[in-house]
mmCIF entry with sequence, helices, sheets and N, C-alpha, C, O atoms, coordinates in Angstrom:
data_MODEL
# 
_entry.id   MODEL 
# 
_entity.id                         1 
_entity.type                       polymer 
_entity.pdbx_number_of_molecules   1 
# 
_entity_poly.entity_id                      1 
_entity_poly.type                           'polypeptide(L)' 
_entity_poly.nstd_linkage                   no 
_entity_poly.nstd_monomer                   no 
_entity_poly.pdbx_seq_one_letter_code       MLEKHRKSVEMIEVDYKYSFGTHGHKVGDNKNSVSEYLFIAR 
_entity_poly.pdbx_seq_one_letter_code_can   MLEKHRKSVEMIEVDYKYSFGTHGHKVGDNKNSVSEYLFIAR 
_entity_poly.pdbx_strand_id                 A 
# 
loop_
_entity_poly_seq.entity_id 
_entity_poly_seq.num 
_entity_poly_seq.mon_id 
_entity_poly_seq.hetero 
1 1  MET n 
1 2  LEU n 
1 3  GLU n 
1 4  LYS n 
1 5  HIS n 
1 6  ARG n 
1 7  LYS n 
1 8  SER n 
1 9  VAL n 
1 10 GLU n 
1 11 MET n 
1 12 ILE n 
1 13 GLU n 
1 14 VAL n 
1 15 ASP n 
1 16 TYR n 
1 17 LYS n 
1 18 TYR n 
1 19 SER n 
1 20 PHE n 
1 21 GLY n 
1 22 THR n 
1 23 HIS n 
1 24 GLY n 
1 25 HIS n 
1 26 LYS n 
1 27 VAL n 
1 28 GLY n 
1 29 ASP n 
1 30 ASN n 
1 31 LYS n 
1 32 ASN n 
1 33 SER n 
1 34 VAL n 
1 35 SER n 
1 36 GLU n 
1 37 TYR n 
1 38 LEU n 
1 39 PHE n 
1 40 ILE n 
1 41 ALA n 
1 42 ARG n 
# 
_struct_asym.id          A 
_struct_asym.entity_id   1 
# 
loop_
_struct_conf.conf_type_id 
_struct_conf.id 
_struct_conf.pdbx_PDB_helix_id 
_struct_conf.beg_label_comp_id 
_struct_conf.beg_label_asym_id 
_struct_conf.beg_label_seq_id 
_struct_conf.pdbx_beg_PDB_ins_code 
_struct_conf.end_label_comp_id 
_struct_conf.end_label_asym_id 
_struct_conf.end_label_seq_id 
_struct_conf.pdbx_end_PDB_ins_code 
_struct_conf.beg_auth_comp_id 
_struct_conf.beg_auth_asym_id 
_struct_conf.beg_auth_seq_id 
_struct_conf.end_auth_comp_id 
_struct_conf.end_auth_asym_id 
_struct_conf.end_auth_seq_id 
_struct_conf.pdbx_PDB_helix_class 
_struct_conf.details 
_struct_conf.pdbx_PDB_helix_length 
HELX_P HELX_P1 AA1 LEU A 2  ? LYS A 4  ? LEU A 2  LYS A 4  5 ? 3 
HELX_P HELX_P2 AA2 GLY A 21 ? LYS A 26 ? GLY A 21 LYS A 26 5 ? 6 
HELX_P HELX_P3 AA3 ASN A 30 ? ASN A 32 ? ASN A 30 ASN A 32 5 ? 3 
# 
_struct_conf_type.id          HELX_P 
_struct_conf_type.criteria    ? 
_struct_conf_type.reference   ? 
# 
_struct_sheet.id               AA1 
_struct_sheet.type             ? 
_struct_sheet.number_strands   2 
_struct_sheet.details          ? 
# 
_struct_sheet_order.sheet_id     AA1 
_struct_sheet_order.range_id_1   1 
_struct_sheet_order.range_id_2   2 
_struct_sheet_order.offset       ? 
_struct_sheet_order.sense        anti-parallel 
# 
loop_
_struct_sheet_range.sheet_id 
_struct_sheet_range.id 
_struct_sheet_range.beg_label_comp_id 
_struct_sheet_range.beg_label_asym_id 
_struct_sheet_range.beg_label_seq_id 
_struct_sheet_range.pdbx_beg_PDB_ins_code 
_struct_sheet_range.end_label_comp_id 
_struct_sheet_range.end_label_asym_id 
_struct_sheet_range.end_label_seq_id 
_struct_sheet_range.pdbx_end_PDB_ins_code 
_struct_sheet_range.beg_auth_comp_id 
_struct_sheet_range.beg_auth_asym_id 
_struct_sheet_range.beg_auth_seq_id 
_struct_sheet_range.end_auth_comp_id 
_struct_sheet_range.end_auth_asym_id 
_struct_sheet_range.end_auth_seq_id 
AA1 1 VAL A 9  ? LYS A 17 ? VAL A 9  LYS A 17 
AA1 2 SER A 33 ? ALA A 41 ? SER A 33 ALA A 41 
# 
loop_
_atom_site.group_PDB 
_atom_site.id 
_atom_site.type_symbol 
_atom_site.label_atom_id 
_atom_site.label_alt_id 
_atom_site.label_comp_id 
_atom_site.label_asym_id 
_atom_site.label_entity_id 
_atom_site.label_seq_id 
_atom_site.pdbx_PDB_ins_code 
_atom_site.Cartn_x 
_atom_site.Cartn_y 
_atom_site.Cartn_z 
_atom_site.occupancy 
_atom_site.B_iso_or_equiv 
_atom_site.pdbx_formal_charge 
_atom_site.auth_seq_id 
_atom_site.auth_comp_id 
_atom_site.auth_asym_id 
_atom_site.auth_atom_id 
_atom_site.pdbx_PDB_model_num 
ATOM 1   N N  . MET A 1 1  ? 0.001  -78.067 24.413 1.00 0.00 ? 1  MET A N  1 
ATOM 2   C CA . MET A 1 1  ? -1.375 -77.600 24.229 1.00 0.00 ? 1  MET A CA 1 
ATOM 3   C C  . MET A 1 1  ? -2.418 -78.629 24.673 1.00 0.00 ? 1  MET A C  1 
ATOM 4   O O  . MET A 1 1  ? -3.442 -78.262 25.249 1.00 0.00 ? 1  MET A O  1 
ATOM 5   N N  . LEU A 1 2  ? -2.163 -79.911 24.409 1.00 0.00 ? 2  LEU A N  1 
ATOM 6   C CA . LEU A 1 2  ? -3.024 -80.950 24.742 1.00 0.00 ? 2  LEU A CA 1 
ATOM 7   C C  . LEU A 1 2  ? -3.309 -81.034 26.347 1.00 0.00 ? 2  LEU A C  1 
ATOM 8   O O  . LEU A 1 2  ? -4.422 -81.200 26.845 1.00 0.00 ? 2  LEU A O  1 
ATOM 9   N N  . GLU A 1 3  ? -2.073 -80.884 27.060 1.00 0.00 ? 3  GLU A N  1 
ATOM 10  C CA . GLU A 1 3  ? -2.153 -80.932 28.437 1.00 0.00 ? 3  GLU A CA 1 
ATOM 11  C C  . GLU A 1 3  ? -3.133 -79.920 29.131 1.00 0.00 ? 3  GLU A C  1 
ATOM 12  O O  . GLU A 1 3  ? -3.527 -80.129 30.279 1.00 0.00 ? 3  GLU A O  1 
ATOM 13  N N  . LYS A 1 4  ? -3.516 -78.822 28.410 1.00 0.00 ? 4  LYS A N  1 
ATOM 14  C CA . LYS A 1 4  ? -4.513 -77.905 28.989 1.00 0.00 ? 4  LYS A CA 1 
ATOM 15  C C  . LYS A 1 4  ? -5.892 -78.511 28.995 1.00 0.00 ? 4  LYS A C  1 
ATOM 16  O O  . LYS A 1 4  ? -6.752 -78.077 29.763 1.00 0.00 ? 4  LYS A O  1 
ATOM 17  N N  . HIS A 1 5  ? -6.130 -79.510 28.156 1.00 0.00 ? 5  HIS A N  1 
ATOM 18  C CA . HIS A 1 5  ? -7.513 -80.035 27.937 1.00 0.00 ? 5  HIS A CA 1 
ATOM 19  C C  . HIS A 1 5  ? -7.602 -81.532 28.314 1.00 0.00 ? 5  HIS A C  1 
ATOM 20  O O  . HIS A 1 5  ? -8.708 -82.057 28.437 1.00 0.00 ? 5  HIS A O  1 
ATOM 21  N N  . ARG A 1 6  ? -6.480 -82.214 28.495 1.00 0.00 ? 6  ARG A N  1 
ATOM 22  C CA . ARG A 1 6  ? -6.548 -83.716 28.904 1.00 0.00 ? 6  ARG A CA 1 
ATOM 23  C C  . ARG A 1 6  ? -5.687 -84.008 30.132 1.00 0.00 ? 6  ARG A C  1 
ATOM 24  O O  . ARG A 1 6  ? -4.683 -83.326 30.337 1.00 0.00 ? 6  ARG A O  1 
ATOM 25  N N  . LYS A 1 7  ? -6.033 -84.971 30.936 1.00 0.00 ? 7  LYS A N  1 
ATOM 26  C CA . LYS A 1 7  ? -5.294 -85.275 32.121 1.00 0.00 ? 7  LYS A CA 1 
ATOM 27  C C  . LYS A 1 7  ? -3.885 -85.937 31.702 1.00 0.00 ? 7  LYS A C  1 
ATOM 28  O O  . LYS A 1 7  ? -2.859 -85.696 32.338 1.00 0.00 ? 7  LYS A O  1 
ATOM 29  N N  . SER A 1 8  ? -3.911 -86.685 30.720 1.00 0.00 ? 8  SER A N  1 
ATOM 30  C CA . SER A 1 8  ? -2.630 -87.468 30.440 1.00 0.00 ? 8  SER A CA 1 
ATOM 31  C C  . SER A 1 8  ? -2.349 -87.324 28.943 1.00 0.00 ? 8  SER A C  1 
ATOM 32  O O  . SER A 1 8  ? -3.249 -87.450 28.112 1.00 0.00 ? 8  SER A O  1 
ATOM 33  N N  . VAL A 1 9  ? -1.090 -87.059 28.621 1.00 0.00 ? 9  VAL A N  1 
ATOM 34  C CA . VAL A 1 9  ? -0.708 -86.941 27.230 1.00 0.00 ? 9  VAL A CA 1 
ATOM 35  C C  . VAL A 1 9  ? 0.648  -87.682 27.092 1.00 0.00 ? 9  VAL A C  1 
ATOM 36  O O  . VAL A 1 9  ? 1.634  -87.466 27.797 1.00 0.00 ? 9  VAL A O  1 
ATOM 37  N N  . GLU A 1 10 ? 0.566  -88.503 26.177 1.00 0.00 ? 10 GLU A N  1 
ATOM 38  C CA . GLU A 1 10 ? 1.788  -89.489 25.866 1.00 0.00 ? 10 GLU A CA 1 
ATOM 39  C C  . GLU A 1 10 ? 2.287  -89.079 24.410 1.00 0.00 ? 10 GLU A C  1 
ATOM 40  O O  . GLU A 1 10 ? 1.469  -88.824 23.526 1.00 0.00 ? 10 GLU A O  1 
ATOM 41  N N  . MET A 1 11 ? 3.568  -89.029 24.211 1.00 0.00 ? 11 MET A N  1 
ATOM 42  C CA . MET A 1 11 ? 4.158  -88.821 22.836 1.00 0.00 ? 11 MET A CA 1 
ATOM 43  C C  . MET A 1 11 ? 5.001  -90.010 22.552 1.00 0.00 ? 11 MET A C  1 
ATOM 44  O O  . MET A 1 11 ? 5.807  -90.432 23.382 1.00 0.00 ? 11 MET A O  1 
ATOM 45  N N  . ILE A 1 12 ? 4.825  -90.555 21.388 1.00 0.00 ? 12 ILE A N  1 
ATOM 46  C CA . ILE A 1 12 ? 5.605  -91.655 20.875 1.00 0.00 ? 12 ILE A CA 1 
ATOM 47  C C  . ILE A 1 12 ? 6.298  -91.195 19.617 1.00 0.00 ? 12 ILE A C  1 
ATOM 48  O O  . ILE A 1 12 ? 5.653  -90.730 18.677 1.00 0.00 ? 12 ILE A O  1 
ATOM 49  N N  . GLU A 1 13 ? 7.662  -91.330 19.596 1.00 0.00 ? 13 GLU A N  1 
ATOM 50  C CA . GLU A 1 13 ? 8.419  -90.919 18.333 1.00 0.00 ? 13 GLU A CA 1 
ATOM 51  C C  . GLU A 1 13 ? 8.767  -92.233 17.657 1.00 0.00 ? 13 GLU A C  1 
ATOM 52  O O  . GLU A 1 13 ? 9.174  -93.209 18.288 1.00 0.00 ? 13 GLU A O  1 
ATOM 53  N N  . VAL A 1 14 ? 8.588  -92.211 16.348 1.00 0.00 ? 14 VAL A N  1 
ATOM 54  C CA . VAL A 1 14 ? 8.955  -93.310 15.424 1.00 0.00 ? 14 VAL A CA 1 
ATOM 55  C C  . VAL A 1 14 ? 9.808  -92.878 14.414 1.00 0.00 ? 14 VAL A C  1 
ATOM 56  O O  . VAL A 1 14 ? 9.402  -91.967 13.692 1.00 0.00 ? 14 VAL A O  1 
ATOM 57  N N  . ASP A 1 15 ? 11.043 -93.411 14.198 1.00 0.00 ? 15 ASP A N  1 
ATOM 58  C CA . ASP A 1 15 ? 12.021 -93.060 13.159 1.00 0.00 ? 15 ASP A CA 1 
ATOM 59  C C  . ASP A 1 15 ? 11.838 -94.084 12.037 1.00 0.00 ? 15 ASP A C  1 
ATOM 60  O O  . ASP A 1 15 ? 11.772 -95.291 12.269 1.00 0.00 ? 15 ASP A O  1 
ATOM 61  N N  . TYR A 1 16 ? 11.759 -93.554 10.809 1.00 0.00 ? 16 TYR A N  1 
ATOM 62  C CA . TYR A 1 16 ? 11.694 -94.513 9.723  1.00 0.00 ? 16 TYR A CA 1 
ATOM 63  C C  . TYR A 1 16 ? 12.162 -93.792 8.442  1.00 0.00 ? 16 TYR A C  1 
ATOM 64  O O  . TYR A 1 16 ? 12.348 -92.576 8.394  1.00 0.00 ? 16 TYR A O  1 
ATOM 65  N N  . LYS A 1 17 ? 12.338 -94.641 7.405  1.00 0.00 ? 17 LYS A N  1 
ATOM 66  C CA . LYS A 1 17 ? 12.591 -94.107 6.145  1.00 0.00 ? 17 LYS A CA 1 
ATOM 67  C C  . LYS A 1 17 ? 11.470 -94.358 5.174  1.00 0.00 ? 17 LYS A C  1 
ATOM 68  O O  . LYS A 1 17 ? 10.954 -95.471 5.066  1.00 0.00 ? 17 LYS A O  1 
ATOM 69  N N  . TYR A 1 18 ? 11.097 -93.302 4.462  1.00 0.00 ? 18 TYR A N  1 
ATOM 70  C CA . TYR A 1 18 ? 9.866  -93.329 3.703  1.00 0.00 ? 18 TYR A CA 1 
ATOM 71  C C  . TYR A 1 18 ? 10.265 -93.462 2.224  1.00 0.00 ? 18 TYR A C  1 
ATOM 72  O O  . TYR A 1 18 ? 11.333 -93.000 1.821  1.00 0.00 ? 18 TYR A O  1 
ATOM 73  N N  . SER A 1 19 ? 9.415  -94.084 1.437  1.00 0.00 ? 19 SER A N  1 
ATOM 74  C CA . SER A 1 19 ? 9.567  -94.193 -0.023 1.00 0.00 ? 19 SER A CA 1 
ATOM 75  C C  . SER A 1 19 ? 8.174  -94.523 -0.504 1.00 0.00 ? 19 SER A C  1 
ATOM 76  O O  . SER A 1 19 ? 7.653  -95.611 -0.260 1.00 0.00 ? 19 SER A O  1 
ATOM 77  N N  . PHE A 1 20 ? 7.577  -93.565 -1.193 1.00 0.00 ? 20 PHE A N  1 
ATOM 78  C CA . PHE A 1 20 ? 6.249  -93.752 -1.701 1.00 0.00 ? 20 PHE A CA 1 
ATOM 79  C C  . PHE A 1 20 ? 5.945  -93.020 -3.038 1.00 0.00 ? 20 PHE A C  1 
ATOM 80  O O  . PHE A 1 20 ? 6.669  -92.084 -3.378 1.00 0.00 ? 20 PHE A O  1 
ATOM 81  N N  . GLY A 1 21 ? 4.943  -93.399 -3.772 1.00 0.00 ? 21 GLY A N  1 
ATOM 82  C CA . GLY A 1 21 ? 4.596  -92.712 -4.948 1.00 0.00 ? 21 GLY A CA 1 
ATOM 83  C C  . GLY A 1 21 ? 5.777  -92.428 -5.849 1.00 0.00 ? 21 GLY A C  1 
ATOM 84  O O  . GLY A 1 21 ? 6.483  -93.358 -6.239 1.00 0.00 ? 21 GLY A O  1 
ATOM 85  N N  . THR A 1 22 ? 6.013  -91.186 -6.190 1.00 0.00 ? 22 THR A N  1 
ATOM 86  C CA . THR A 1 22 ? 7.077  -90.775 -7.083 1.00 0.00 ? 22 THR A CA 1 
ATOM 87  C C  . THR A 1 22 ? 8.445  -90.690 -6.528 1.00 0.00 ? 22 THR A C  1 
ATOM 88  O O  . THR A 1 22 ? 9.385  -90.259 -7.196 1.00 0.00 ? 22 THR A O  1 
ATOM 89  N N  . HIS A 1 23 ? 8.570  -91.145 -5.168 1.00 0.00 ? 23 HIS A N  1 
ATOM 90  C CA . HIS A 1 23 ? 9.806  -91.083 -4.577 1.00 0.00 ? 23 HIS A CA 1 
ATOM 91  C C  . HIS A 1 23 ? 10.627 -92.344 -4.516 1.00 0.00 ? 23 HIS A C  1 
ATOM 92  O O  . HIS A 1 23 ? 11.550 -92.460 -3.709 1.00 0.00 ? 23 HIS A O  1 
ATOM 93  N N  . GLY A 1 24 ? 10.289 -93.297 -5.379 1.00 0.00 ? 24 GLY A N  1 
ATOM 94  C CA . GLY A 1 24 ? 11.005 -94.533 -5.478 1.00 0.00 ? 24 GLY A CA 1 
ATOM 95  C C  . GLY A 1 24 ? 12.447 -94.418 -5.776 1.00 0.00 ? 24 GLY A C  1 
ATOM 96  O O  . GLY A 1 24 ? 13.239 -95.266 -5.366 1.00 0.00 ? 24 GLY A O  1 
ATOM 97  N N  . HIS A 1 25 ? 12.828 -93.355 -6.505 1.00 0.00 ? 25 HIS A N  1 
ATOM 98  C CA . HIS A 1 25 ? 14.249 -93.162 -6.839 1.00 0.00 ? 25 HIS A CA 1 
ATOM 99  C C  . HIS A 1 25 ? 14.976 -92.833 -5.618 1.00 0.00 ? 25 HIS A C  1 
ATOM 100 O O  . HIS A 1 25 ? 16.204 -92.906 -5.666 1.00 0.00 ? 25 HIS A O  1 
ATOM 101 N N  . LYS A 1 26 ? 14.409 -92.481 -4.526 1.00 0.00 ? 26 LYS A N  1 
ATOM 102 C CA . LYS A 1 26 ? 15.168 -92.038 -3.307 1.00 0.00 ? 26 LYS A CA 1 
ATOM 103 C C  . LYS A 1 26 ? 15.444 -93.205 -2.355 1.00 0.00 ? 26 LYS A C  1 
ATOM 104 O O  . LYS A 1 26 ? 16.026 -92.996 -1.290 1.00 0.00 ? 26 LYS A O  1 
ATOM 105 N N  . VAL A 1 27 ? 15.037 -94.439 -2.717 1.00 0.00 ? 27 VAL A N  1 
ATOM 106 C CA . VAL A 1 27 ? 15.250 -95.584 -1.787 1.00 0.00 ? 27 VAL A CA 1 
ATOM 107 C C  . VAL A 1 27 ? 16.747 -95.583 -1.495 1.00 0.00 ? 27 VAL A C  1 
ATOM 108 O O  . VAL A 1 27 ? 17.574 -95.431 -2.394 1.00 0.00 ? 27 VAL A O  1 
ATOM 109 N N  . GLY A 1 28 ? 17.075 -95.758 -0.198 1.00 0.00 ? 28 GLY A N  1 
ATOM 110 C CA . GLY A 1 28 ? 18.428 -95.840 0.206  1.00 0.00 ? 28 GLY A CA 1 
ATOM 111 C C  . GLY A 1 28 ? 19.164 -94.401 0.324  1.00 0.00 ? 28 GLY A C  1 
ATOM 112 O O  . GLY A 1 28 ? 20.340 -94.331 0.680  1.00 0.00 ? 28 GLY A O  1 
ATOM 113 N N  . ASP A 1 29 ? 18.437 -93.324 0.020  1.00 0.00 ? 29 ASP A N  1 
ATOM 114 C CA . ASP A 1 29 ? 18.925 -92.024 0.220  1.00 0.00 ? 29 ASP A CA 1 
ATOM 115 C C  . ASP A 1 29 ? 18.745 -91.610 1.629  1.00 0.00 ? 29 ASP A C  1 
ATOM 116 O O  . ASP A 1 29 ? 17.626 -91.712 2.130  1.00 0.00 ? 29 ASP A O  1 
ATOM 117 N N  . ASN A 1 30 ? 19.805 -91.123 2.358  1.00 0.00 ? 30 ASN A N  1 
ATOM 118 C CA . ASN A 1 30 ? 19.764 -90.648 3.734  1.00 0.00 ? 30 ASN A CA 1 
ATOM 119 C C  . ASN A 1 30 ? 18.764 -89.503 3.833  1.00 0.00 ? 30 ASN A C  1 
ATOM 120 O O  . ASN A 1 30 ? 18.264 -89.303 4.940  1.00 0.00 ? 30 ASN A O  1 
ATOM 121 N N  . LYS A 1 31 ? 18.443 -88.793 2.895  1.00 0.00 ? 31 LYS A N  1 
ATOM 122 C CA . LYS A 1 31 ? 17.481 -87.686 3.007  1.00 0.00 ? 31 LYS A CA 1 
ATOM 123 C C  . LYS A 1 31 ? 16.075 -88.070 3.194  1.00 0.00 ? 31 LYS A C  1 
ATOM 124 O O  . LYS A 1 31 ? 15.232 -87.212 3.453  1.00 0.00 ? 31 LYS A O  1 
ATOM 125 N N  . ASN A 1 32 ? 15.761 -89.379 3.070  1.00 0.00 ? 32 ASN A N  1 
ATOM 126 C CA . ASN A 1 32 ? 14.415 -89.702 3.343  1.00 0.00 ? 32 ASN A CA 1 
ATOM 127 C C  . ASN A 1 32 ? 14.150 -90.338 4.695  1.00 0.00 ? 32 ASN A C  1 
ATOM 128 O O  . ASN A 1 32 ? 13.140 -91.023 4.862  1.00 0.00 ? 32 ASN A O  1 
ATOM 129 N N  . SER A 1 33 ? 15.051 -90.124 5.686  1.00 0.00 ? 33 SER A N  1 
ATOM 130 C CA . SER A 1 33 ? 14.865 -90.560 7.089  1.00 0.00 ? 33 SER A CA 1 
ATOM 131 C C  . SER A 1 33 ? 14.074 -89.419 7.796  1.00 0.00 ? 33 SER A C  1 
ATOM 132 O O  . SER A 1 33 ? 14.467 -88.256 7.713  1.00 0.00 ? 33 SER A O  1 
ATOM 133 N N  . VAL A 1 34 ? 12.930 -89.768 8.507  1.00 0.00 ? 34 VAL A N  1 
ATOM 134 C CA . VAL A 1 34 ? 12.115 -88.819 9.062  1.00 0.00 ? 34 VAL A CA 1 
ATOM 135 C C  . VAL A 1 34 ? 11.726 -89.368 10.487 1.00 0.00 ? 34 VAL A C  1 
ATOM 136 O O  . VAL A 1 34 ? 11.896 -90.546 10.802 1.00 0.00 ? 34 VAL A O  1 
ATOM 137 N N  . SER A 1 35 ? 11.204 -88.438 11.298 1.00 0.00 ? 35 SER A N  1 
ATOM 138 C CA . SER A 1 35 ? 10.649 -88.842 12.613 1.00 0.00 ? 35 SER A CA 1 
ATOM 139 C C  . SER A 1 35 ? 9.098  -88.440 12.613 1.00 0.00 ? 35 SER A C  1 
ATOM 140 O O  . SER A 1 35 ? 8.671  -87.347 12.239 1.00 0.00 ? 35 SER A O  1 
ATOM 141 N N  . GLU A 1 36 ? 8.407  -89.395 13.045 1.00 0.00 ? 36 GLU A N  1 
ATOM 142 C CA . GLU A 1 36 ? 6.954  -89.074 13.074 1.00 0.00 ? 36 GLU A CA 1 
ATOM 143 C C  . GLU A 1 36 ? 6.487  -89.176 14.599 1.00 0.00 ? 36 GLU A C  1 
ATOM 144 O O  . GLU A 1 36 ? 6.924  -90.072 15.321 1.00 0.00 ? 36 GLU A O  1 
ATOM 145 N N  . TYR A 1 37 ? 5.689  -88.332 15.003 1.00 0.00 ? 37 TYR A N  1 
ATOM 146 C CA . TYR A 1 37 ? 5.240  -88.178 16.359 1.00 0.00 ? 37 TYR A CA 1 
ATOM 147 C C  . TYR A 1 37 ? 3.777  -88.441 16.442 1.00 0.00 ? 37 TYR A C  1 
ATOM 148 O O  . TYR A 1 37 ? 2.952  -87.869 15.729 1.00 0.00 ? 37 TYR A O  1 
ATOM 149 N N  . LEU A 1 38 ? 3.476  -89.387 17.402 1.00 0.00 ? 38 LEU A N  1 
ATOM 150 C CA . LEU A 1 38 ? 2.028  -89.758 17.686 1.00 0.00 ? 38 LEU A CA 1 
ATOM 151 C C  . LEU A 1 38 ? 1.716  -89.352 19.088 1.00 0.00 ? 38 LEU A C  1 
ATOM 152 O O  . LEU A 1 38 ? 2.327  -89.820 20.049 1.00 0.00 ? 38 LEU A O  1 
ATOM 153 N N  . PHE A 1 39 ? 0.722  -88.442 19.196 1.00 0.00 ? 39 PHE A N  1 
ATOM 154 C CA . PHE A 1 39 ? 0.313  -87.969 20.574 1.00 0.00 ? 39 PHE A CA 1 
ATOM 155 C C  . PHE A 1 39 ? -1.015 -88.603 21.008 1.00 0.00 ? 39 PHE A C  1 
ATOM 156 O O  . PHE A 1 39 ? -2.032 -88.533 20.318 1.00 0.00 ? 39 PHE A O  1 
ATOM 157 N N  . ILE A 1 40 ? -0.948 -89.197 22.140 1.00 0.00 ? 40 ILE A N  1 
ATOM 158 C CA . ILE A 1 40 ? -2.183 -89.892 22.727 1.00 0.00 ? 40 ILE A CA 1 
ATOM 159 C C  . ILE A 1 40 ? -2.634 -89.095 23.903 1.00 0.00 ? 40 ILE A C  1 
ATOM 160 O O  . ILE A 1 40 ? -1.928 -88.989 24.906 1.00 0.00 ? 40 ILE A O  1 
ATOM 161 N N  . ALA A 1 41 ? -3.847 -88.512 23.785 1.00 0.00 ? 41 ALA A N  1 
ATOM 162 C CA . ALA A 1 41 ? -4.380 -87.624 24.841 1.00 0.00 ? 41 ALA A CA 1 
ATOM 163 C C  . ALA A 1 41 ? -5.575 -88.365 25.482 1.00 0.00 ? 41 ALA A C  1 
ATOM 164 O O  . ALA A 1 41 ? -6.497 -88.753 24.765 1.00 0.00 ? 41 ALA A O  1 
ATOM 165 N N  . ARG A 1 42 ? -5.581 -88.575 26.859 1.00 0.00 ? 42 ARG A N  1 
ATOM 166 C CA . ARG A 1 42 ? -6.735 -89.149 27.421 1.00 0.00 ? 42 ARG A CA 1 
ATOM 167 C C  . ARG A 1 42 ? -7.330 -88.253 28.566 1.00 0.00 ? 42 ARG A C  1 
ATOM 168 O O  . ARG A 1 42 ? -8.344 -88.611 29.166 1.00 0.00 ? 42 ARG A O  1 
# 
């Protein structure tokens, strides 16, 4: 969708394990592995 409005679109994928707020009990749990996507449109 971004490519329709911008000349250049770059996607960066970052894998990490989250633990915040009330999720402290899940530290080390494989279920808290996620991928985050950052889109840079110029």
